[in-house]
MDAnalysis code that builds the backbone (N, CA, C; Angstrom):
import MDAnalysis as mda
import numpy as np

u = mda.Universe.empty(717, n_residues=239, atom_resindex=np.repeat(np.arange(239), 3), trajectory=True)
u.add_TopologyAttr("name", ["N", "CA", "C"] * 239)
u.add_TopologyAttr("resid", np.arange(1, 240))
u.add_TopologyAttr("resname", ["MET", "ILE", "ILE", "GLY", "ASN", "TRP", "LYS", "MET", "ASN", "THR", "ALA", "ARG", "ALA", "ASP", "ALA", "LEU", "ALA", "LEU", "ALA", "GLU", "ALA", "VAL", "ALA", "ASN", "MET", "ARG", "HIS", "GLN", "ASP", "SER", "THR", "ARG", "VAL", "GLY", "ILE", "CYS", "PRO", "PRO", "ALA", "LEU", "TRP", "ILE", "ASP", "PRO", "ILE", "SER", "GLN", "VAL", "LEU", "GLU", "GLY", "SER", "SER", "ILE", "LEU", "LEU", "GLY", "ALA", "GLN", "ASP", "CYS", "ILE", "GLY", "ASP", "GLN", "PHE", "GLY", "ALA", "GLN", "THR", "GLY", "CYS", "ILE", "ASN", "ALA", "ALA", "MET", "ALA", "ALA", "ASP", "ALA", "GLY", "CYS", "SER", "MET", "ALA", "ILE", "LEU", "GLY", "HIS", "SER", "GLU", "ARG", "ARG", "ALA", "ARG", "PHE", "GLY", "GLU", "THR", "THR", "GLU", "SER", "LEU", "LEU", "PRO", "ALA", "VAL", "ALA", "ALA", "VAL", "LEU", "GLU", "THR", "GLY", "MET", "PHE", "PRO", "VAL", "PHE", "CYS", "VAL", "GLY", "GLU", "THR", "GLN", "ILE", "GLU", "ARG", "GLU", "SER", "GLY", "ARG", "ALA", "LEU", "ASP", "VAL", "VAL", "ALA", "GLU", "GLN", "ILE", "ARG", "PRO", "LEU", "LEU", "SER", "VAL", "GLY", "LEU", "ASP", "ILE", "SER", "GLY", "MET", "VAL", "ILE", "ALA", "TYR", "GLU", "PRO", "VAL", "TRP", "ALA", "ILE", "GLY", "THR", "GLY", "LEU", "SER", "ALA", "THR", "ARG", "LEU", "ASP", "ILE", "GLU", "GLU", "MET", "HIS", "ALA", "THR", "VAL", "ARG", "ASP", "VAL", "LEU", "GLY", "ARG", "ALA", "ASP", "ALA", "LEU", "VAL", "LEU", "TYR", "GLY", "GLY", "SER", "VAL", "SER", "PRO", "GLU", "SER", "ALA", "GLU", "ASP", "VAL", "PHE", "SER", "ALA", "GLU", "GLY", "VAL", "SER", "GLY", "ALA", "LEU", "VAL", "GLY", "GLY", "ALA", "SER", "LEU", "ASN", "ALA", "ASP", "LYS", "PHE", "ALA", "ALA", "ILE", "VAL", "ALA", "ALA", "TRP", "GLU", "ARG", "LYS"])
u.atoms.positions = np.array([
    [0.837, -1.190, 0.000],
    [0.000, 0.000, 0.000],
    [0.877, 1.247, 0.000],
    [0.619, 2.140, -0.939],
    [1.330, 3.417, -1.024],
    [0.288, 4.526, -0.940],
    [0.378, 5.369, 0.081],
    [-0.601, 6.433, 0.300],
    [0.097, 7.782, 0.252],
    [-0.465, 8.704, -0.508],
    [0.059, 10.067, -0.563],
    [-0.717, 10.979, 0.362],
    [-0.011, 11.629, 1.277],
    [-0.611, 12.591, 2.198],
    [-0.227, 13.986, 1.734],
    [-1.188, 14.681, 1.134],
    [-0.889, 15.985, 0.547],
    [-0.759, 17.095, 1.584],
    [-1.187, 16.830, 2.798],
    [-1.147, 17.821, 3.887],
    [-1.852, 19.108, 3.441],
    [-1.434, 20.277, 3.918],
    [-2.134, 21.522, 3.586],
    [-1.495, 22.157, 2.355],
    [-1.678, 21.475, 1.224],
    [-1.098, 21.925, -0.036],
    [-2.128, 21.809, -1.157],
    [-1.886, 22.508, -2.231],
    [-2.643, 22.535, -3.488],
    [-3.827, 23.493, -3.477],
    [-3.894, 24.288, -4.533],
    [-5.118, 25.008, -4.860],
    [-6.021, 24.031, -5.598],
    [-7.275, 24.400, -5.765],
    [-8.254, 23.463, -6.332],
    [-7.825, 22.914, -7.690],
    [-7.435, 23.806, -8.608],
    [-7.072, 23.357, -9.958],
    [-5.870, 22.418, -9.921],
    [-4.882, 22.756, -9.103],
    [-3.701, 21.900, -8.990],
    [-4.068, 20.543, -8.400],
    [-4.969, 20.553, -7.420],
    [-5.380, 19.303, -6.776],
    [-6.079, 18.380, -7.770],
    [-6.961, 18.934, -8.578],
    [-7.691, 18.119, -9.549],
    [-6.752, 17.572, -10.620],
    [-5.805, 18.395, -11.047],
    [-4.849, 17.939, -12.058],
    [-3.968, 16.832, -11.503],
    [-3.538, 16.979, -10.267],
    [-2.695, 15.956, -9.637],
    [-3.478, 14.667, -9.447],
    [-4.721, 14.787, -9.011],
    [-5.549, 13.597, -8.823],
    [-5.764, 12.868, -10.148],
    [-5.954, 13.617, -11.226],
    [-6.145, 12.992, -12.532],
    [-4.884, 12.260, -12.971],
    [-3.718, 12.870, -12.711],
    [-2.458, 12.216, -13.068],
    [-2.281, 10.919, -12.285],
    [-2.637, 10.940, -11.006],
    [-2.531, 9.726, -10.187],
    [-3.530, 8.675, -10.678],
    [-4.721, 9.106, -11.031],
    [-5.742, 8.168, -11.512],
    [-5.292, 7.456, -12.780],
    [-4.500, 8.141, -13.593],
    [-4.021, 7.564, -14.848],
    [-2.702, 6.812, -14.691],
    [-2.188, 6.781, -13.486],
    [-0.905, 6.122, -13.228],
    [-1.064, 4.607, -13.280],
    [-0.152, 3.943, -13.945],
    [-0.207, 2.486, -14.027],
    [0.421, 1.862, -12.785],
    [-0.247, 0.855, -12.253],
    [0.331, 0.105, -11.143],
    [-0.302, -1.274, -11.120],
    [0.351, -2.176, -10.444],
    [-0.137, -3.547, -10.380],
    [-1.401, -3.621, -9.528],
    [-2.254, -4.575, -9.869],
    [-3.500, -4.737, -9.117],
    [-3.239, -5.058, -7.652],
    [-2.111, -5.702, -7.376],
    [-1.809, -6.106, -6.004],
    [-1.325, -4.947, -5.137],
    [-1.026, -3.818, -5.765],
    [-0.573, -2.634, -5.017],
    [-1.742, -1.681, -4.834],
    [-2.105, -1.444, -3.596],
    [-3.158, -0.479, -3.315],
    [-2.539, 0.914, -3.212],
    [-3.046, 1.838, -3.996],
    [-2.536, 3.204, -4.045],
    [-3.649, 4.157, -3.639],
    [-3.329, 5.123, -2.781],
    [-4.333, 6.070, -2.340],
    [-3.775, 7.461, -2.145],
    [-4.661, 8.442, -2.095],
    [-4.268, 9.825, -1.841],
    [-5.192, 10.430, -0.795],
    [-4.614, 11.315, 0.014],
    [-5.371, 12.021, 1.045],
    [-5.186, 13.519, 0.830],
    [-6.080, 14.156, 0.066],
    [-5.980, 15.591, -0.202],
    [-6.576, 16.403, 0.940],
    [-6.409, 17.721, 0.906],
    [-7.103, 18.564, 1.886],
    [-8.610, 18.319, 1.817],
    [-9.280, 18.501, 2.942],
    [-10.702, 18.161, 3.040],
    [-11.561, 18.895, 2.016],
    [-11.205, 20.135, 1.688],
    [-12.009, 20.902, 0.740],
    [-12.044, 20.274, -0.647],
    [-11.029, 19.492, -0.978],
    [-10.943, 18.938, -2.334],
    [-11.398, 17.475, -2.406],
    [-11.830, 16.899, -1.287],
    [-12.217, 15.488, -1.303],
    [-13.366, 15.232, -2.274],
    [-14.410, 16.043, -2.215],
    [-15.580, 15.786, -3.056],
    [-15.260, 15.886, -4.546],
    [-14.652, 16.987, -5.027],
    [-14.361, 17.028, -6.464],
    [-13.357, 15.963, -6.896],
    [-12.412, 15.623, -6.029],
    [-11.436, 14.597, -6.387],
    [-12.103, 13.223, -6.461],
    [-13.122, 12.995, -5.632],
    [-13.827, 11.712, -5.711],
    [-14.432, 11.514, -7.094],
    [-14.839, 12.598, -7.716],
    [-15.393, 12.512, -9.072],
    [-14.289, 12.244, -10.093],
    [-13.113, 12.844, -9.888],
    [-11.981, 12.601, -10.779],
    [-11.548, 11.136, -10.705],
    [-11.583, 10.569, -9.504],
    [-11.103, 9.201, -9.303],
    [-12.140, 8.136, -9.634],
    [-13.371, 8.555, -9.919],
    [-14.442, 7.583, -10.181],
    [-14.060, 6.651, -11.324],
    [-14.174, 5.366, -11.081],
    [-13.833, 4.377, -12.096],
    [-12.387, 3.930, -12.058],
    [-11.554, 4.599, -11.243],
    [-10.158, 4.194, -11.105],
    [-9.997, 3.320, -9.870],
    [-8.807, 2.767, -9.689],
    [-8.537, 1.925, -8.522],
    [-7.919, 2.714, -7.370],
    [-7.761, 4.027, -7.542],
    [-7.104, 4.847, -6.520],
    [-8.039, 5.074, -5.336],
    [-7.543, 4.807, -4.153],
    [-8.304, 5.028, -2.933],
    [-8.244, 6.497, -2.531],
    [-9.300, 6.977, -1.920],
    [-9.378, 8.363, -1.463],
    [-9.506, 8.377, 0.048],
    [-8.778, 9.289, 0.690],
    [-8.829, 9.342, 2.145],
    [-8.851, 10.754, 2.686],
    [-9.287, 10.868, 3.935],
    [-9.250, 12.132, 4.667],
    [-7.970, 12.193, 5.490],
    [-7.470, 13.393, 5.695],
    [-6.248, 13.562, 6.487],
    [-6.524, 13.512, 7.984],
    [-7.774, 13.625, 8.357],
    [-8.143, 13.603, 9.772],
    [-9.663, 13.626, 9.861],
    [-10.200, 13.180, 10.957],
    [-11.620, 13.358, 11.240],
    [-11.804, 13.137, 12.735],
    [-12.985, 13.489, 13.238],
    [-13.255, 13.301, 14.656],
    [-14.321, 12.229, 14.833],
    [-14.445, 11.751, 16.055],
    [-15.363, 10.658, 16.343],
    [-16.769, 11.100, 16.686],
    [-16.990, 12.410, 16.801],
    [-18.306, 12.913, 17.180],
    [-19.337, 12.674, 16.087],
    [-20.601, 12.617, 16.495],
    [-21.698, 12.613, 15.553],
    [-21.918, 14.039, 15.066],
    [-22.885, 14.231, 14.180],
    [-23.172, 15.571, 13.674],
    [-23.578, 16.482, 14.829],
    [-23.131, 17.726, 14.770],
    [-23.489, 18.653, 15.839],
    [-22.604, 19.875, 15.864],
    [-22.562, 20.496, 17.033],
    [-21.888, 21.786, 17.185],
    [-20.391, 21.602, 17.390],
    [-19.694, 21.345, 16.315],
    [-18.239, 21.197, 16.347],
    [-17.665, 22.028, 15.196],
    [-17.554, 23.322, 15.409],
    [-17.149, 24.244, 14.353],
    [-15.785, 23.875, 13.776],
    [-15.724, 23.810, 12.457],
    [-14.456, 23.576, 11.771],
    [-14.053, 22.128, 11.634],
    [-14.847, 21.201, 12.164],
    [-14.472, 19.780, 12.139],
    [-15.254, 19.025, 11.071],
    [-14.720, 17.874, 10.670],
    [-15.478, 16.926, 9.871],
    [-15.458, 15.590, 10.609],
    [-16.555, 14.863, 10.536],
    [-16.582, 13.574, 11.211],
    [-16.410, 12.434, 10.205],
    [-16.304, 11.229, 10.717],
    [-16.039, 10.079, 9.859],
    [-17.163, 9.856, 8.858],
    [-18.400, 10.062, 9.299],
    [-19.537, 9.857, 8.405],
    [-19.477, 10.802, 7.208],
    [-19.061, 12.049, 7.437],
    [-18.926, 13.007, 6.337],
    [-17.868, 12.554, 5.344],
    [-16.734, 12.103, 5.876],
    [-15.647, 11.662, 5.002],
    [-16.083, 10.474, 4.153],
    [-16.762, 9.529, 4.766],
    [-17.232, 8.363, 4.023],
    [-18.261, 8.762, 2.978],
    [-19.160, 9.672, 3.338],
    [-20.205, 10.112, 2.420],
    [-19.619, 10.838, 1.217],
    [-18.452, 11.475, 1.413],
    [-17.799, 12.207, 0.329],
    [-16.976, 11.296, -0.573],
    [-16.906, 10.015, -0.222],
    [-16.210, 9.068, -1.092],
    [-14.923, 8.501, -0.544],
    [-14.612, 8.784, 0.712],
    [-13.365, 8.283, 1.294],
    [-13.498, 6.817, 1.704],
    [-12.407, 6.102, 1.592],
    [-12.354, 4.727, 2.076],
    [-11.371, 4.578, 3.222],
    [-10.692, 5.675, 3.595],
    [-9.733, 5.630, 4.693],
    [-9.604, 7.014, 5.300],
    [-9.002, 7.056, 6.490],
    [-8.734, 8.328, 7.157],
    [-7.446, 8.202, 7.955],
    [-6.561, 9.172, 7.772],
    [-5.340, 9.234, 8.578],
    [-5.710, 9.739, 9.968],
    [-5.205, 9.073, 10.990],
    [-5.462, 9.492, 12.365],
    [-4.137, 9.510, 13.133],
    [-3.967, 10.508, 13.973],
    [-2.812, 10.550, 14.861],
    [-1.506, 10.929, 14.205],
    [-1.562, 11.620, 13.087],
    [-0.308, 12.050, 12.462],
    [0.494, 12.887, 13.439],
    [1.803, 12.763, 13.381],
    [2.663, 13.438, 14.367],
    [2.468, 14.946, 14.366],
    [2.135, 15.521, 13.197],
    [1.921, 16.963, 13.147],
    [0.676, 17.355, 13.937],
    [-0.324, 16.518, 13.950],
    [-1.526, 16.794, 14.732],
    [-1.295, 16.472, 16.207],
    [-0.519, 15.454, 16.484],
    [-0.186, 15.170, 17.886],
    [0.578, 16.345, 18.491],
    [1.527, 16.895, 17.726],
    [2.367, 17.980, 18.248],
    [1.600, 19.295, 18.350],
    [0.827, 19.630, 17.341],
    [0.191, 20.952, 17.308],
    [-1.131, 20.998, 18.065],
    [-1.901, 19.890, 18.007],
    [-3.237, 19.898, 18.588],
    [-3.368, 18.984, 19.804],
    [-2.263, 18.426, 20.237],
    [-2.265, 17.630, 21.456],
    [-2.994, 16.307, 21.356],
    [-3.149, 15.778, 20.136],
    [-3.829, 14.496, 19.994],
    [-3.001, 13.378, 20.616],
    [-3.690, 12.458, 21.243],
    [-3.065, 11.268, 21.816],
    [-3.858, 10.055, 21.346],
    [-3.286, 8.883, 21.505],
    [-4.030, 7.681, 21.117],
    [-5.335, 7.599, 21.896],
    [-5.289, 7.910, 23.186],
    [-6.503, 7.855, 24.010],
    [-7.578, 8.811, 23.472],
    [-7.178, 10.024, 23.099],
    [-8.170, 10.990, 22.619],
    [-8.690, 10.626, 21.227],
    [-7.930, 9.805, 20.513],
    [-8.305, 9.419, 19.154],
    [-9.177, 8.167, 19.091],
    [-9.361, 7.491, 20.223],
    [-10.131, 6.248, 20.210],
    [-11.549, 6.425, 19.654],
    [-12.274, 7.505, 19.997],
    [-13.604, 7.681, 19.390],
    [-13.539, 7.828, 17.878],
    [-12.494, 8.491, 17.378],
    [-12.346, 8.648, 15.928],
    [-12.050, 7.308, 15.267],
    [-11.198, 6.496, 15.898],
    [-10.908, 5.166, 15.371],
    [-12.195, 4.356, 15.273],
    [-12.980, 4.375, 16.338],
    [-14.237, 3.625, 16.356],
    [-15.192, 4.127, 15.274],
    [-15.268, 5.447, 15.118],
    [-16.187, 6.023, 14.130],
    [-15.754, 5.676, 12.711],
    [-14.453, 5.720, 12.443],
    [-13.954, 5.370, 11.112],
    [-14.288, 3.916, 10.794],
    [-14.039, 3.032, 11.739],
    [-14.342, 1.616, 11.530],
    [-15.836, 1.390, 11.315],
    [-16.660, 2.138, 12.037],
    [-18.110, 1.966, 11.933],
    [-18.618, 2.318, 10.541],
    [-17.959, 3.273, 9.871],
    [-18.394, 3.668, 8.520],
    [-17.982, 2.653, 7.459],
    [-17.068, 1.749, 7.807],
    [-16.530, 0.821, 6.815],
    [-15.220, 1.294, 6.217],
    [-14.790, 2.509, 6.570],
    [-13.468, 2.964, 6.158],
    [-12.422, 2.263, 7.029],
    [-11.154, 2.420, 6.664],
    [-10.105, 1.905, 7.531],
    [-9.208, 3.055, 7.989],
    [-8.773, 3.016, 9.259],
    [-7.868, 4.047, 9.754],
    [-6.437, 3.763, 9.310],
    [-5.730, 4.820, 8.984],
    [-4.274, 4.755, 8.812],
    [-3.717, 5.444, 10.052],
    [-3.355, 4.639, 11.039],
    [-3.030, 5.164, 12.362],
    [-1.523, 5.382, 12.483],
    [-1.148, 6.618, 12.768],
    [0.267, 6.999, 12.771],
    [0.883, 6.907, 14.166],
    [2.077, 6.364, 14.214],
    [2.852, 6.289, 15.450],
    [4.290, 6.657, 15.131],
    [5.022, 7.081, 16.150],
    [6.419, 7.423, 15.913],
    [7.013, 8.211, 17.057],
    [8.344, 8.244, 17.091],
    [9.077, 8.876, 18.182],
    [9.809, 10.129, 17.722],
    [10.067, 11.026, 18.660],
    [10.866, 12.208, 18.382],
    [12.354, 11.860, 18.436],
    [13.177, 12.794, 18.030],
    [14.620, 12.566, 18.058],
    [15.113, 12.377, 19.492],
    [14.562, 13.173, 20.413],
    [14.971, 13.049, 21.816],
    [14.600, 11.679, 22.357],
    [13.427, 11.198, 22.018],
    [12.990, 9.881, 22.486],
    [13.852, 8.771, 21.909],
    [14.258, 8.912, 20.646],
    [15.140, 7.890, 20.064],
    [16.524, 7.940, 20.694],
    [17.061, 9.126, 20.851],
    [18.413, 9.258, 21.401],
    [18.484, 8.793, 22.852],
    [17.346, 8.830, 23.544],
    [17.321, 8.376, 24.938],
    [17.095, 6.873, 25.041],
    [16.946, 6.211, 23.894],
    [16.752, 4.765, 23.892],
    [15.321, 4.332, 24.146],
    [14.363, 5.251, 24.039],
    [12.973, 4.952, 24.363],
    [12.091, 4.764, 23.143],
    [12.668, 4.745, 21.936],
    [11.863, 4.736, 20.722],
    [10.853, 3.591, 20.686],
    [11.302, 2.382, 20.960],
    [10.414, 1.222, 20.901],
    [9.308, 1.310, 21.941],
    [9.663, 1.756, 23.144],
    [8.662, 1.883, 24.212],
    [7.629, 2.946, 23.886],
    [8.086, 4.062, 23.319],
    [7.170, 5.156, 22.980],
    [6.128, 4.687, 21.971],
    [6.577, 3.995, 20.932],
    [5.653, 3.532, 19.904],
    [4.718, 2.462, 20.461],
    [5.252, 1.576, 21.282],
    [4.396, 0.555, 21.904],
    [3.308, 1.203, 22.751],
    [3.664, 2.265, 23.469],
    [2.695, 2.968, 24.308],
    [1.634, 3.676, 23.468],
    [1.988, 4.065, 22.253],
    [1.019, 4.716, 21.371],
    [0.031, 3.711, 20.783],
    [0.416, 2.449, 20.735],
    [-0.432, 1.418, 20.138],
    [-1.339, 0.745, 21.162],
    [-0.827, 0.494, 22.365],
    [-1.548, -0.342, 23.341],
    [-2.975, 0.119, 23.648],
    [-3.255, 1.429, 23.743],
    [-4.636, 1.827, 24.032],
    [-5.635, 1.335, 22.986],
    [-5.186, 1.100, 21.761],
    [-6.078, 0.601, 20.721],
    [-6.596, -0.792, 21.054],
    [-5.825, -1.517, 21.872],
    [-6.158, -2.902, 22.187],
    [-7.007, -3.031, 23.447],
    [-7.241, -1.917, 24.115],
    [-7.846, -1.987, 25.443],
    [-9.341, -1.705, 25.463],
    [-9.933, -1.392, 24.290],
    [-11.335, -0.955, 24.302],
    [-12.228, -1.839, 23.431],
    [-11.729, -2.984, 23.042],
    [-12.563, -3.943, 22.337],
    [-12.846, -3.638, 20.883],
    [-12.064, -2.763, 20.269],
    [-12.268, -2.456, 18.857],
    [-11.741, -3.585, 17.975],
    [-12.410, -3.844, 16.872],
    [-11.898, -4.789, 15.882],
    [-10.983, -4.010, 14.937],
    [-9.690, -4.064, 15.211],
    [-8.741, -3.273, 14.430],
    [-8.009, -4.139, 13.406],
    [-8.608, -5.265, 13.050],
    [-7.939, -6.171, 12.119],
    [-7.711, -5.529, 10.759],
    [-8.545, -4.542, 10.396],
    [-8.364, -3.873, 9.107],
    [-7.568, -2.589, 9.182],
    [-7.078, -2.248, 10.370],
    [-6.347, -1.004, 10.539],
    [-4.957, -1.082, 9.915],
    [-4.526, 0.011, 9.325],
    [-3.162, 0.150, 8.810],
    [-2.387, 1.030, 9.782],
    [-1.187, 0.610, 10.129],
    [-0.314, 1.409, 10.993],
    [0.747, 2.062, 10.128],
    [0.985, 3.340, 10.335],
    [2.054, 4.053, 9.641],
    [3.095, 4.474, 10.673],
    [4.289, 3.887, 10.562],
    [5.383, 4.281, 11.453],
    [6.111, 5.460, 10.832],
    [6.101, 6.574, 11.521],
    [6.759, 7.773, 11.015],
    [7.680, 8.334, 12.094],
    [8.989, 8.068, 11.963],
    [9.920, 8.699, 12.894],
    [9.811, 10.213, 12.755],
    [9.384, 10.869, 13.815],
    [9.070, 12.298, 13.743],
    [10.271, 13.102, 13.270],
    [11.460, 12.686, 13.673],
    [12.670, 13.417, 13.323],
    [13.027, 13.293, 11.848],
    [12.347, 12.420, 11.112],
    [12.657, 12.230, 9.695],
    [11.619, 12.874, 8.782],
    [10.574, 13.468, 9.343],
    [9.506, 14.029, 8.516],
    [9.885, 15.430, 8.065],
    [9.975, 15.598, 6.751],
    [10.297, 16.908, 6.191],
    [11.742, 17.314, 6.331],
    [12.585, 16.408, 6.804],
    [13.999, 16.752, 7.011],
    [14.898, 16.149, 5.948],
    [14.363, 15.221, 5.175],
    [15.202, 14.519, 4.210],
    [15.952, 13.357, 4.825],
    [15.845, 13.202, 6.148],
    [16.498, 12.086, 6.834],
    [15.620, 10.844, 6.753],
    [16.219, 9.702, 6.904],
    [15.467, 8.462, 6.896],
    [16.070, 7.526, 7.921],
    [15.224, 6.765, 8.586],
    [15.711, 5.776, 9.547],
    [16.544, 4.724, 8.813],
    [17.464, 4.104, 9.523],
    [18.265, 3.050, 8.915],
    [17.400, 1.814, 8.684],
    [17.899, 0.940, 7.852],
    [17.162, -0.292, 7.584],
    [16.931, -1.070, 8.877],
    [17.933, -1.122, 9.739],
    [17.790, -1.836, 11.010],
    [16.743, -1.181, 11.890],
    [16.738, 0.160, 11.944],
    [15.738, 0.886, 12.732],
    [14.332, 0.546, 12.249],
    [14.150, 0.549, 10.930],
    [12.833, 0.289, 10.349],
    [12.379, -1.131, 10.665],
    [13.272, -2.094, 10.457],
    [12.914, -3.491, 10.698],
    [12.569, -3.733, 12.155],
    [13.359, -3.144, 13.044],
    [13.126, -3.324, 14.473],
    [11.785, -2.729, 14.889],
    [11.481, -1.531, 14.373],
    [10.244, -0.868, 14.770],
    [9.022, -1.568, 14.179],
    [9.103, -1.980, 12.928],
    [7.958, -2.648, 12.315],
    [7.677, -3.985, 12.991],
    [8.733, -4.670, 13.412],
    [8.551, -5.928, 14.151],
    [7.899, -5.652, 15.502],
    [8.287, -4.561, 16.144],
    [7.716, -4.190, 17.439],
    [6.229, -3.886, 17.303],
    [5.870, -3.139, 16.251],
    [4.458, -2.810, 16.023],
    [3.620, -4.086, 15.897],
    [4.101, -5.019, 15.107],
    [3.346, -6.268, 14.920],
    [3.293, -7.083, 16.210],
    [4.370, -7.047, 16.956],
    [4.407, -7.800, 18.212],
    [3.385, -7.230, 19.199],
    [3.315, -5.907, 19.315],
    [2.359, -5.283, 20.233],
    [0.924, -5.549, 19.785],
    [0.700, -5.477, 18.481],
    [-0.642, -5.753, 17.948],
    [-1.013, -7.223, 18.071],
    [0.017, -8.085, 18.132],
    [-0.238, -9.513, 18.154],
    [-0.704, -10.029, 16.809],
    [-0.281, -9.349, 15.739],
    [-0.719, -9.724, 14.392],
    [0.478, -9.687, 13.445],
    [0.942, -10.853, 13.063],
    [2.088, -10.935, 12.164],
    [1.754, -10.417, 10.773],
    [0.451, -10.386, 10.425],
    [0.046, -9.975, 9.082],
    [-0.394, -8.515, 9.013],
    [-0.169, -7.755, 10.071],
    [-0.600, -6.354, 10.086],
    [0.127, -5.552, 9.005],
    [-0.611, -4.650, 8.363],
    [0.007, -3.758, 7.390],
    [0.669, -2.608, 8.128],
    [1.985, -2.482, 7.956],
    [2.744, -1.424, 8.618],
    [3.516, -0.657, 7.552],
    [3.155, 0.596, 7.366],
    [3.793, 1.442, 6.363],
    [4.906, 2.252, 7.005],
    [5.890, 2.639, 6.184],
    [6.934, 3.552, 6.670],
    [6.609, 4.956, 6.190],
    [6.741, 5.936, 7.068],
    [6.341, 7.293, 6.712],
    [7.343, 8.367, 7.056],
    [8.610, 8.119, 6.854],
    [9.624, 9.116, 7.196],
    [10.292, 9.723, 5.989],
    [9.652, 10.700, 5.340],
    [10.222, 11.392, 4.182],
    [10.645, 10.426, 3.080],
    [9.733, 9.589, 2.650],
    [10.019, 8.661, 1.558],
    [10.080, 9.442, 0.244],
    [11.111, 9.181, -0.523],
    [11.322, 9.856, -1.798],
    [11.694, 8.816, -2.845],
    [11.701, 9.202, -4.140],
    [12.155, 8.244, -5.152],
    [13.573, 7.755, -4.894],
    [14.395, 8.611, -4.279],
    [15.786, 8.246, -4.013],
    [15.914, 7.274, -2.844],
    [15.047, 7.400, -1.835],
    [15.164, 6.558, -0.646],
    [14.259, 5.333, -0.674],
    [13.292, 5.322, -1.602],
    [12.251, 4.293, -1.581],
    [12.813, 2.887, -1.691],
    [13.742, 2.662, -2.596],
    [14.255, 1.306, -2.799],
    [14.897, 0.764, -1.533],
    [15.645, 1.618, -0.836],
    [16.295, 1.179, 0.395],
    [15.269, 0.927, 1.489],
    [14.278, 1.801, 1.603],
    [13.220, 1.619, 2.602],
    [12.467, 0.318, 2.351],
    [12.121, 0.068, 1.106],
    [11.321, -1.109, 0.778],
    [12.101, -2.411, 0.874],
    [13.414, -2.317, 0.945],
    [14.216, -3.529, 1.111],
    [14.218, -4.008, 2.560],
    [13.748, -3.155, 3.473],
    [13.701, -3.525, 4.884],
    [12.607, -4.561, 5.110],
    [12.930, -5.582, 5.862],
    [11.968, -6.647, 6.132],
    [10.794, -6.110, 6.946],
    [9.598, -6.487, 6.549],
    [8.414, -6.110, 7.318],
    [7.726, -4.846, 6.876],
    [8.265, -4.149, 5.875],
    [7.626, -2.924, 5.387],
    [6.525, -3.286, 4.398],
    [5.318, -2.762, 4.642],
    [4.163, -3.087, 3.803],
    [3.868, -2.013, 2.768],
    [4.679, -0.968, 2.723],
    [4.449, 0.137, 1.811],
    [4.870, 1.434, 2.460],
    [4.255, 2.549, 2.042],
    [4.704, 3.854, 2.529],
    [3.559, 4.847, 2.632],
    [3.673, 5.717, 3.625],
    [2.854, 6.920, 3.718],
    [3.754, 8.061, 3.265],
    [3.467, 8.607, 2.095],
    [4.362, 9.555, 1.427],
    [3.856, 10.970, 1.620],
    [4.742, 11.866, 2.014],
    [4.379, 13.260, 2.207],
    [4.671, 14.102, 0.979],
    [5.714, 14.928, 1.051],
    [6.014, 15.901, -0.001],
    [6.131, 15.321, -1.389],
    [6.713, 14.142, -1.514],
    [6.908, 13.546, -2.838],
    [5.589, 13.200, -3.514],
    [4.504, 13.057, -2.743],
    [3.214, 12.712, -3.349],
    [2.568, 13.906, -4.043],
    [3.143, 15.091, -3.875],
    [2.609, 16.279, -4.547],
    [3.113, 16.394, -5.979],
    [3.995, 15.489, -6.366],
    [4.513, 15.435, -7.727],
    [4.157, 14.065, -8.295],
    [3.346, 14.046, -9.341],
    [2.841, 12.773, -9.863],
    [3.968, 11.860, -10.324],
    [4.999, 12.422, -10.927],
    [6.112, 11.599, -11.405],
    [6.883, 10.984, -10.239],
    [7.109, 11.771, -9.197],
    [7.817, 11.248, -8.028],
    [6.978, 10.187, -7.322],
    [5.694, 10.438, -7.209],
    [4.817, 9.472, -6.564],
    [4.796, 8.165, -7.353],
    [4.722, 8.284, -8.681],
    [4.728, 7.097, -9.533],
    [6.047, 6.339, -9.395],
    [7.148, 7.065, -9.231],
    [8.453, 6.425, -9.075],
    [8.518, 5.631, -7.773],
    [7.879, 6.138, -6.725],
    [7.853, 5.419, -5.449],
    [7.009, 4.154, -5.584],
    [5.880, 4.264, -6.253],
    [5.050, 3.078, -6.494],
    [5.836, 2.052, -7.305],
    [6.551, 2.510, -8.330],
    [7.342, 1.599, -9.163],
    [8.443, 0.931, -8.346],
    [9.048, 1.685, -7.425],
    [10.096, 1.113, -6.571],
    [9.523, -0.001, -5.709],
    [8.311, 0.192, -5.211],
    [7.653, -0.847, -4.413],
    [7.433, -2.103, -5.261],
    [7.003, -1.905, -6.478],
    [6.652, -3.033, -7.325],
    [7.889, -3.772, -7.864],
    [9.063, -3.156, -7.754],
    [10.307, -3.823, -8.130],
    [10.917, -4.641, -7.011],
    [10.405, -4.473, -5.799],
    [11.061, -5.086, -4.644],
    [10.987, -6.636, -4.668],
])
């Protein structure tokens, strides 16, 4: 699975053109490819992607039902607009808006209830890694998901070392393998889909995908360029 997270980028015309380029991108049937544009562009992009195999996702949503929540979108809205997935717990939202796994549990439940699947992000800061706590930090971010009786068998986990996002840095192959194994061990599921999300680029993709246990990538900046995104998908399919 290769997912592009466009974050807070693109004007409407650029977003539609990029979505069309991705929709026309060739990839193997066994590779699931998706994009998560800004919320304002989800509806028109769903029309661009109609008839293609490209999955559409929201970058975030809340677990509340309809009501007085100014500025928010809930899981039902995202699903109604054509989404099949939603990113939850991205490190940028954890850092800026104080999101925690515990606070995200209602959103996880709501996403699952709609039939979408969550792309749940976990990862450590540079200080946490340098202190030797990286594995424990990520395990602590996952465990609350197991404590409330949710059926998370369809959930995708995205491991994103916070210190590698937007910096051009990438975790070593050993770091990636160790962390992805830890995620599966905590989940108790050897078949869990675990994506790597630390500044994946066409240049780094082949090395990232050679790491044992990587199920694909959550791609940030490189997904804003159709050629670069296609190159990452091609790198996955060559592995």
